C-alpha positions in Angstrom: 0.0 0.0 0.0 1.3 3.4 -0.9 1.3 6.1 1.7 2.6 9.6 2.1 6.2 9.9 3.4 4.9 11.8 6.5 2.2 9.4 7.5 2.6 8.0 11.0 1.7 4.3 11.4 1.6 2.2 14.6 0.6 -1.4 14.4 0.4 -4.6 16.4 0.4 -8.0 14.8 -0.5 -11.5 16.1 0.7 -14.4 14.0 1.3 -17.6 16.0 -1.0 -16.3 18.8 -3.9 -15.2 16.4 -7.2 -14.9 18.2 -9.4 -18.0 18.3 -12.7 -16.1 18.9 -14.3 -12.8 18.1 -14.4 -11.9 21.8 -10.6 -12.4 22.1 -10.0 -10.3 19.0 -12.2 -7.5 20.4 -10.2 -7.6 23.6 -7.0 -7.3 21.7 -8.5 -4.4 19.7 -9.6 -2.6 22.9 -6.1 -2.9 24.4 -4.5 -1.7 21.1 -6.8 1.3 20.8 -6.1 2.3 24.4 -2.4 2.0 23.8 -2.4 4.2 20.7 -4.7 6.8 22.2 -7.9 6.0 20.3 -10.5 7.3 22.7 -13.4 8.4 20.5 -16.2 6.1 21.7 -18.0 6.0 18.3 -14.8 5.2 16.5 -13.9 2.5 19.0 -17.3 0.9 18.6 -17.1 0.9 14.8 -13.6 -0.8 15.0 -15.0 -3.4 17.4 -17.9 -4.2 15.0 -15.4 -4.6 12.1 -13.1 -6.8 14.2 -16.1 -9.0 15.2 -17.4 -9.4 11.7 -14.1 -10.1 9.9 -12.9 -12.5 12.6 -16.3 -14.3 12.8 -16.3 -14.7 9.0 -12.7 -16.2 9.0 -13.7 -18.6 11.8 -17.0 -19.6 10.2 -16.1 -19.7 6.5 -12.3 -19.7 6.0 -10.7 -22.4 8.3 -9.9 -20.0 11.2 -7.7 -17.0 11.8 -4.1 -17.4 10.9 -3.0 -13.9 11.6 -4.5 -10.6 13.0 -3.2 -7.1 12.6 -4.3 -3.7 13.8 -2.8 -0.6 12.3 -3.4 3.0 13.4 -2.5 5.7 10.8 -3.4 9.2 9.7 -6.5 8.0 7.9 -7.9 5.8 10.7 -7.5 2.3 12.0 -7.1 -0.8 9.7 -8.2 -4.2 10.8 -6.5 -7.1 8.9 -7.5 -10.8 9.3 -5.5 -13.5 7.7 -7.1 -16.9 7.0 -6.5 -20.0 5.0 -9.7 -19.8 3.0 -9.7 -19.9 -0.8 -12.9 -18.0 -1.4 -13.4 -14.2 -1.1 -15.8 -12.8 1.5 -19.3 -12.9 0.0 -22.1 -10.3 0.6 -25.5 -11.9 0.5 -28.6 -9.9 -0.4 -30.3 -8.4 2.7 -33.3 -10.4 3.8 -34.9 -9.3 7.1 -36.7 -12.6 7.2 -33.5 -14.6 7.2 -31.0 -14.8 10.1 -27.5 -13.6 9.4 -26.0 -12.0 6.3 -25.7 -8.5 7.7 -22.1 -8.5 8.7 -20.3 -7.4 5.6 -23.0 -4.8 4.9 -22.3 -3.3 8.4 -18.6 -3.4 7.7 -19.0 -1.6 4.4 -21.1 1.1 6.0 -18.5 1.7 8.8 -15.3 1.7 6.7 -13.5 3.6 4.0 -13.5 1.6 0.8 -15.3 -1.4 2.2 -13.6 -4.8 2.6 -10.5 -5.6 0.6 -8.9 -8.9 -0.1 -5.2 -9.6 -0.7 -4.4 -13.2 -1.8 -1.3 -14.7 -0.2 0.3 -18.1 -0.3 -1.9 -20.4 1.8 -4.9 -18.1 2.0 -5.8 -14.5 2.1 -5.8 -11.2 4.0 -9.1 -9.5 4.4 -8.9 -5.9 5.6 -10.9 -2.8 6.1 -10.2 0.7 7.4 -12.4 2.6 9.8 -11.8 6.2 9.0 -10.4 8.7 11.6 -13.3 10.6 13.2 -13.8 14.1 11.9 -13.1 16.9 14.2 -16.3 18.7 15.3 -16.6 22.4 14.6 -17.3 24.5 17.7 
């Protein structure tokens, strides 16, 4: 990914100790956001929804999480979930009468650019960026 030379980036990555549940991934995300000074409650909540959905999809449809990375940068916070799956995430048509299927729609609404996929040997990296909150005008 290209970025401006002045962009600051802080990240934490879990490879061998990747989360085995959405709850564990949310806890790691909370700790990371506190450590990097991400205190905006709405932003934190949006990140936690994205973490939950991407990790749950990897666990449910892609043979589990093989890596997890959180990155804070000038544009916001990026959630990356590595898995061993061979299929891209799939958005299903919204049907209020059917359970499930809302996750990726939620992620797309909370992120900048939606969900992206990078194919890697042995699987893929699914990532999304929750944009930095806008400063409110007084």
